[in-house]
N, C-alpha and C positions, 0 to 999 in steps of 0.2 A: 522566595525571598529570604539572604540573609544580611545577616548586618554586625558590623563587630560589636563589643559589649560596650566599647566609648561613645557608639551613634545611641545604642538603646540608653544606658544611662544619660547622654545627652535631652533626649527628647523626651522622656519619661518625668524628668527635671520640666521642663519647657511645659508639659502636658499639664502634671498634678499644678502647676501654678496660674497654667490658662481657666483649671477648673476650679480655682479659687481658693487654695490654700496658699500659705504663705513661703515666702519663696528659702524658712528653713524646713520646713514639711516638705518640700516641693525636692529639695540638697537628697534627704533622705529616703526619700519615695524612688527617685532616679538610681540608690547606692542599691535601694532595695530590689528594685525592678530587676540591675542587672546580676546581680548575686543569685536570683531565681534564674535568669538565665544562664547563669555560669554552673548550673547545677543540674540543665538540660530542662529544666521548666518551662514553659510558656509563662513568663512572667510578664511580656507584656497585656496576655490576655488577663489578667489576674490584675495588672492597673486600671486595666479599661474597664474592668466591674467594678472597680471602684468608684473612678470620676463619675460611673453615668450614674451612679446612684446620687450622686446630686448633696454631699452629706454635707459639703463646705458651705454650704447659705445657711446648714445651723446646727453649728458643729457641737455646741450646748449638748445639745440630748443626743448626741453619737460619739463620746467620751465617761468614761467611769467616772460613777458621782465621788468615791472615795479609793481610798491608797488600800486600803484591807485586802484580806485573802479573795475576798471574793468581790470582782467585779461587774457592776453592769450600770447601763447608762437607762434613761430617759427612752430612747429607742435602738435599733440595732447599733452596736458599736463600731463606729468604723476602724478599720483596721492598722491605717498608717499612724492614727494619736493614739489608738491603744499601743502599737509595736514601739511608738517612740519612750509611751511613760512603760514598757514593760522593758526595755535598753536604759532608761535612767534612772529604773526603782531595780535594778534588777537584784540590788544587795536585801531583798524583802526575800525572793527565793531560798533563801539561808534559813528562814525560818520553817518553811515549809512549802508545799503546793500553790499559786496563784490559779485561782479557777474564775474566769471570763464566761460571762453567759452574752448569747446575743450576738457573737461576732459575725458579722458580714465577712466574706471572702478572705478563710481562716489562713487561706495558703502566703499570704499578704503578710503574716504574723511571723515566719517562717526565719526572715534574714532581720528581723530580729530579736527573735530567740536568739539567735545566732552570735548579735551584738550580746546579749544576756551572756551567753557562755564564754565571750571572749573574757569579758568584764571579769567574770568569776572565775577565769581558767577552770570549765569543767565542761562537760555534757549537759546539756539542755535539752530535753524533752518535751513536747508535743501532744498531746492524747484529743482525738477525739471521738466519740464512740470507737467502729472498730480501726481509726485512721491513729496511727502513730507514724511524731519525725522525732529523731536525735541530731544532736547536733554537735559541734565542740567549735564552729564558728565558721570554721571552714570547708571543713565537709557535709555533710548528708545523707542519711539515712533515715525513709518511707517502709511505710507499710498499709497498703491500701488506698485507696482514691480519697485525696481530701475534698471532704463535701462542700457544697456552694457558700455553704450556712451554717455555723456551730453553735445551738443551743446553749452547751455547756462546753466546755473545754479547758485542758488543764494542764499547764506549764510548771515543769521544775525539775529540780538539778538530782543530775545521776542518772547513771546508763551507761552502756556502752555502745561503742558503733563496730558494727558486724557489717562486709559489704557496703560501704559507701557507696554513693554516685561517682560514675564519671565526669570529674569537671569536662565543661565545653567554653572554646573559645571564642564563637561565634555563635548569635541566634537565629532560626528561623521561625517571627512569632506566625502566627495567625495574622490572614493581611487583612484583615477586617478589624481586628485589635489596635494595627500597626496605625489603618485610616483614623481609626477614631484616635488612639493618644498625637498623632500631626492635628487632626481638629480640631482637640483642646487647644494644643500649642499654639496652634496658631492669632490664637487669643489672644495672646502676650506679642504679637505683632503691630507696631503701630502705624496707621494708618498713611501709606503713600501722600505728601506731600507735591505742592510745584516743587517749593524748592526743590525737596529729595531729589525726583525723579530727573532736575535738570544738574544735579548732581551726579548721578549715577549716572548720566549720559558722558559722562566725561567733562568736556569742556563747557556744556551748558551754552548760552548762546553765543558765548563769543568764539574767532574764530579765528585760531593761528599759524591756521596754513597762509 
């Protein structure tokens, strides 16, 4: 299956809202999923993993407890909420690296690192074990496979981009992950009423012929 990046963004946004996040976070999730897909990564599958964790039901336990250089929460951190904080507080990177502990699905952090890079007009690096990524906001360089969970991940300013990934204009997500997003998205649809069914039928009960 092949989808336009616009369709991916719209579906991801609605799915995130359906999973219980507010519309602001959902909008950011849509953009993040689109950015990953534009880099040739399966952003749909990464977002599906996040939504299936059900973080939205207890977000207070899945966000950093303080904004010092070492971020941690009561439980695994949600990459959507942590990423939004990273983007909003990108100026903190000027004082040194940020360490993020117990981050779920760290690939979802990469689009927010890209936002931080644009805000700081610099390259931002993201390192977890032998995984390393660097972005200037638009382009992305990856070394080794991104883990499903990072006990410690370090985000810092400064690096160089060599051999960035080719940009994509369409996405080919895992079908099961795409179905997962659509299942979450369906939660945002209002159930049909008799009135809406009649309106959808065109003339309803009237006959103009």
